[in-house]
TITI-463901 format. One record per residue (C-alpha): residue number from 1; x, y, z. Coordinates in steps of 0.1 Angstrom, whole numbers, m for minus. Each point is the difference from the previous one (the first is absolute). Layout:
BEGIN
<r n="NUM" px="X" py="Y" pz="Z"/>
...
END
This chain:
BEGIN
<r n="1" px="951" py="977" pz="940"/>
<r n="2" px="29" py="22" pz="12"/>
<r n="3" px="m19" py="32" pz="m7"/>
<r n="4" px="m34" py="m15" pz="5"/>
<r n="5" px="m26" py="4" pz="26"/>
<r n="6" px="14" py="m28" pz="22"/>
<r n="7" px="37" py="8" pz="m2"/>
<r n="8" px="2" py="1" pz="38"/>
<r n="9" px="m11" py="m37" pz="2"/>
<r n="10" px="28" py="m16" pz="m20"/>
<r n="11" px="9" py="m23" pz="30"/>
<r n="12" px="m35" py="m14" pz="m1"/>
<r n="13" px="1" py="m6" pz="m38"/>
<r n="14" px="35" py="m14" pz="0"/>
<r n="15" px="m11" py="m32" pz="17"/>
<r n="16" px="m24" py="m7" pz="m29"/>
<r n="17" px="7" py="m18" pz="m33"/>
<r n="18" px="8" py="25" pz="m28"/>
<r n="19" px="m32" py="m10" pz="m19"/>
<r n="20" px="m21" py="3" pz="31"/>
<r n="21" px="16" py="33" pz="9"/>
<r n="22" px="m9" py="17" pz="m33"/>
<r n="23" px="m36" py="m12" pz="3"/>
<r n="24" px="m2" py="10" pz="36"/>
<r n="25" px="12" py="35" pz="m7"/>
<r n="26" px="m25" py="4" pz="m29"/>
<r n="27" px="m29" py="m13" pz="21"/>
<r n="28" px="10" py="21" pz="31"/>
<r n="29" px="1" py="32" pz="m21"/>
<r n="30" px="m34" py="m7" pz="m15"/>
<r n="31" px="m15" py="m8" pz="34"/>
<r n="32" px="15" py="31" pz="16"/>
<r n="33" px="m13" py="23" pz="m27"/>
<r n="34" px="m35" py="m15" pz="m2"/>
<r n="35" px="m8" py="m6" pz="36"/>
<r n="36" px="17" py="28" pz="19"/>
<r n="37" px="16" py="m23" pz="26"/>
<r n="38" px="34" py="1" pz="17"/>
<r n="39" px="31" py="m10" pz="m20"/>
<r n="40" px="5" py="m28" pz="24"/>
<r n="41" px="m35" py="m14" pz="m6"/>
<r n="42" px="4" py="4" pz="m38"/>
<r n="43" px="34" py="m17" pz="2"/>
<r n="44" px="m13" py="m30" pz="19"/>
<r n="45" px="m31" py="m4" pz="m23"/>
<r n="46" px="22" py="3" pz="m31"/>
<r n="47" px="24" py="m27" pz="13"/>
<r n="48" px="m29" py="m23" pz="9"/>
<r n="49" px="m17" py="4" pz="m34"/>
<r n="50" px="33" py="m6" pz="m18"/>
<r n="51" px="7" py="m31" pz="21"/>
<r n="52" px="m35" py="m14" pz="m6"/>
<r n="53" px="2" py="6" pz="m37"/>
<r n="54" px="34" py="m17" pz="m2"/>
<r n="55" px="m14" py="m30" pz="18"/>
<r n="56" px="m32" py="1" pz="m20"/>
<r n="57" px="m22" py="2" pz="30"/>
END
């Protein structure tokens, strides 16, 4: 993630569990590329999707 698309958002990712963080980055990158949204929106959607998957919602 250091050289990734969301490298400027490390503070936001640091509060997450390591497993959630990896999934959130993956989902955020996918969402950003597919939906042409802002990085912030993609980041939030990625985090939510990873959290929901982790909790099996």
